[in-house]
C-alpha positions, 0 to 999 in steps of 0.5 A, a space after each residue: 506470472 505476468 505481475 501487474 505494475 501498478 505504477 512506474 517511472 516513465 523516461 527522465 528526469 522530464 518524463 512522467 508517472 504512469 499508473 493504473 486508474 483503479 477507479 475504472 476496474 473492472 470495467 476496463 484497464 486504462 492507465 493515468 499518467 501523471 505531469 504534476 503533482 496536483 495529479 498525484 495528489 488527487 490519484 491519492 485521495 481519489 482512490 486511482 492509486 490505493 494500497 499503503 505500498 502503492 501510495 507511498 510509490 506514488 508519494 515518493 514520485 510526486 516528490 520529483 514531479 513537483 520540484 524538477 522544472 524548478 528553476 533555483 539556483 540555490 540548492 537550500 532554497 530547493 530544498 525548501 520547495 521539496 518540503 513544501 511538495 512533502 507537506 502537500 502530499 502528505 495531505 493527501 490520506 492520513 493512515 497508510 503509513 508508507 505514504 510518510 515513510 516514503 516522504 521522509 526519505 525523499 527528503 533524507 536523499 534530497 539533503 543527503 546529496 546536498 551535503 555531498 555535493 557541498 563537499 568538494 572544491 569548487 563548492 558545487 562541482 564544475 556545473 555550478 548552483 545550477 548544476 547541483 540543483 539539476 543532480 539533486 533532482 536526478 537524486 531524487 528520481 532514482 530514490 523514487 525508482 528505488 523505492 518501487 523497485 525495494 517495493 516488488 522485491 519485498 513482495 516477492 519475499 513476502 510471498 516466499 515467507 508465506 507459501 508454505 502455509 498455502 496447501 493443495 486445496 485449501 481455501 483462503 478468506 481475503 479481504 480488500 485488495 492487498 495484491 499487484 494492484 495495492 503494490 508495486 507489483 505481486 501484492 503482499 495479502 496475495 503474495 503467498 497465493 502467487 507464490 503458491 499458483 506459481 507452484 503449481 497448487 490448486 486452492 481457492 479463494 474467497 474475496 469479499 466485496 468489502 464494503 462501500 467501495 468494493 476493493 475486494 469484487 472490483 479489484 482483488 476479484 479481477 486481478 487474481 482472475 486474470 492470474 488464472 486463480 481460483 476466486 469467489 466473491 463474497 458479500 461481507 456480511 458472508 464471512 461468518 456462513 463460509 467459515 461456519 461450512 467449513 470452506 476457509 481454512 487460512 484468513 490472510 489480509 494486508 494492512 495499511 500501519 502496524 504499530 508497535 505492539 502488533 496491532 494492525 490498521 486495515 480496510 475497515 471489516 477487518 477487525 470484524 473478520 479476525 473474531 469471527 475467525 478466532 471464532 471458527 479457530 482460523 488462523 488470522 495472518 496479516 501480510 506487509 512490507 517492513 515499512 508498513 510498521 510504525 515503531 513510533 506509535 505504541 498501540 493501535 489507539 494512535 492510529 489516525 483513522 481517516 474519515 471518508 464522505 458520507 457520498 461513498 456509502 449514499 451513492 458510492 457508484 452513482 445511484 442513491 442507494 440510502 436516503 439522500 440526508 440520512 447520517 453515515 459513519 464512513 471510516 476507511 480504516 478499523 484496527 485489530 488488536 495484536 491478540 487477533 493476529 496469527 502471524 505477521 509476514 513481512 519481508 524480513 521473515 513471520 513474526 509469531 507470536 506477534 509480540 512487541 519484543 518479535 517486531 522490535 527484532 524483526 523491523 529493527 533497521 
């Protein structure tokens, strides 16, 4: 399969971030080139790049953009600038834990590089302080690239872990977009589908439209059709009927954060699908990399839920579809209780049943 490369770093330290502008799909495929951290923040906030893993990658690369031109000769002042950049990027969106995971990883990288450089004599190597500052920046760039490459590998592993479920002729329902566009490439919830397609299996995918921003119809349908996988778009409200008509054998969704007990935060509407799946005795699976688990959060009640602008409901694509002054409630995510989740596919294998102990065993560093 010709995998989508959703986001990547182009060039050396003086290069830029190239990412697919997902707000323009499916009408046109355009690459947004970001040369500063403000561009990355805007891209994350306004969903030009979206999906928990892709957001984390973008944030990591944004840190490099924020500090690569820093003129300071003092490595400790550079560390302060890195912390400031991370704090700024953390304000872009609150729910996807990969964002914060990636930023913390970049901070650790910078401090590790600074400590390593402080050990030899002379203190900062042959280049003095300025040379050490540049080495820290290069370490950050390599770390950001590693985060991207590791995510691509984890997605492939998720595909292998879930491949056995995608049997010949079945119907699979998915919600929002958890494919190549939401990750470095290949995807999470769509990874088993891509793996099964590569293995020559035939099946049908039902992609929910995913109101209000239509990530299912705009993005999932676009990338599945591009991969020559049989996909049918349905409105969100049609899911129950499609299940009752025995067209769906399996539900697979992604995740933006998974609590220690297995409660799953994902795109708004996921919880309702899990309830419907249970009512129709249909297995409900979640696919996510290990970086999406937040073991510091006991359960889903502690997951912060992003509230989006009312305009995304009133006129999401430019046309007024509700009274201009009507109140709108617009949470971007909901939380699906662990007891409704049949299993979670990760890069470390399948977690089933979904229990606190099983998650701790699978995700332990």
